N, C-alpha and C positions, 0 to 999 in steps of 0.2 A: 504494500500500500504506500502510495506516495504522500508524504506528510508536508510537502512543499506547498505552502499556501500562497506563494507569490506566483501569480499567473494572470493571463489575459482571458477575458471573456466578454462576449457581446450580449447585451440585453436588448431585446426588441419584443416587448409583450405588454399586455394590460393585466393588472392584477387588482383584486379586491381586497379590502381590509375589513375587519370586524367593526371598525368604527363607522362604516357605512360610506366610505369614499372609494373611488376608483381612479387610477391614473395610468397613463401610458408613458413609457419612457423608452428611448432607444439611445444607447451610447456604448462606447467601447472604453474600457478602462483597465489599468493595470494597478494592482495594489495587493497588499498583504492583508489577509483577513480570514476569518472563519465564517462559514455560512450558518449563522444563528438566527435568532429572532429579529425580524425587521424592526426598525426604530418606531414605526407607526404602531405596531402591536405592543411594544413596550410602553408607549405613551398611553394607549388605550387601557392597558392593564393598570398603569399608575392612576389614571382617571377613575377607573372602576373602584380601586382601593380608596381613593380620596372620597368619592361619592358615598361609599359604604360607611366611612367614618363620619362624614357630614350628616348623613341621615340620622344616625344615632345622636350626634351632637345637637342637631336642631330640635329633636324631641326633648332632650335634657334642658336645653336653653329655654324652650317654650314653657316647660314645667316651672322653671325658676321665675319666669314672668307671671305664670298663673298664680303662684303663691302670693306674689305682690298684688296682683289684681284682686284676689279674694280679700286680702287685708284691706284694700281700698274700697271694696264693696261695703264692708262693715263700717269703715270710717265715714263713707259718704252717707250711709244710713243714719249714723250718729249725728251728722250735720243736717239731717232731714233733707237730704238731696236724693229723694227716692228715684227720680227719673235717671239721674246720673248712675246710681247703683244698678238699676235695671240694665242700662247699656253696658256697664262693665261686666255684669253677669253674662250678658249675651256674648261679649267678647271672649269670656272664659269658655263658653260653650263652643264657639267657633274655633278657639285655639285647641280644645280637646279633639274636635273633628279634624283639624289640620294634623294633629299628632297621630290620629288613627290612619290618615292617608300616608303620612311619612313612614309609619311602622309597616304599612302594607307595601309601600314602595321598597323598603329594605328587604322584605321577604322575597321580592322578585329580583334581587341582585344576583 
């Protein structure tokens, strides 16, 4: 088996990537390399890992805001700002729904 990675080769093809893009390239080049994972696929993998982390982070972040919102629901009620408290409570409901969607998105990673 020849382990000499310094060689010439011609590329003239179209190829797809998991990230959803296609490109065509034709060129001849000489360089030393191993035929491993293309850079686009490495970038996709990095983005997938980042998104997976972000989905969990966003849920945790929302929960910290939710705690503050609930605190201010009570404070607004104590100030006799009932309409204000109702809207903050509604925001908490929407935030919980958003968390459900983010959790569901994470399941599909």
